[in-house]
N, C-alpha and C positions, 0 to 999 in steps of 0.2 A: 504494499500500499503505498501509495507516495505521500508527502507532507502537505499537498495540496488535497488531496482526498480526507486525510485525516483533518485538516481544517475545515473542511466543507461538513463533515459529521461532527466535529466539535461545535459548529454552529448550529447544528440542528439538532444536537443531544448534548447540551452542555452539562446536564447532570451526569454524562458517563465520561467525562474529558478524563480524570483520575484513573478511571478504570482502563480506559481504550490505552492511555499511555504507560501505567505500570501495572495494571492486573489488580490494584486493590480498589477498595473502596471505603468511603468515610460518611456515612450517614449522617452523622451529627452537623457535617456542614454541606450537605446536599449533593453528595458525591456517591452514586450507586452503580450498579450493573444492571442489565436487564432480566438476568436471574434475580436478583435481589429483589429487585421490583416487583416480579411475578409472585414469587413467594410472599411477599411483604401484603401484596393486594389479595391474595388466597387467604391469609390471616386475618386480615381486615373484613373482610366479607364473613368468615366464619364468627367472628365476635358479634356481627349486627344480627346474625340468624341463628 
């Protein structure tokens, strides 16, 4: 992946910047991964219902 492609993805998904670059997440500062968001959304829906 080129740096130009990374810049575009970073603009589209700023919440994944840290994960894209380092493979790490920091939810406390709004940096997640798609997998983290998916699991978190399932947990939130099970708490509601």
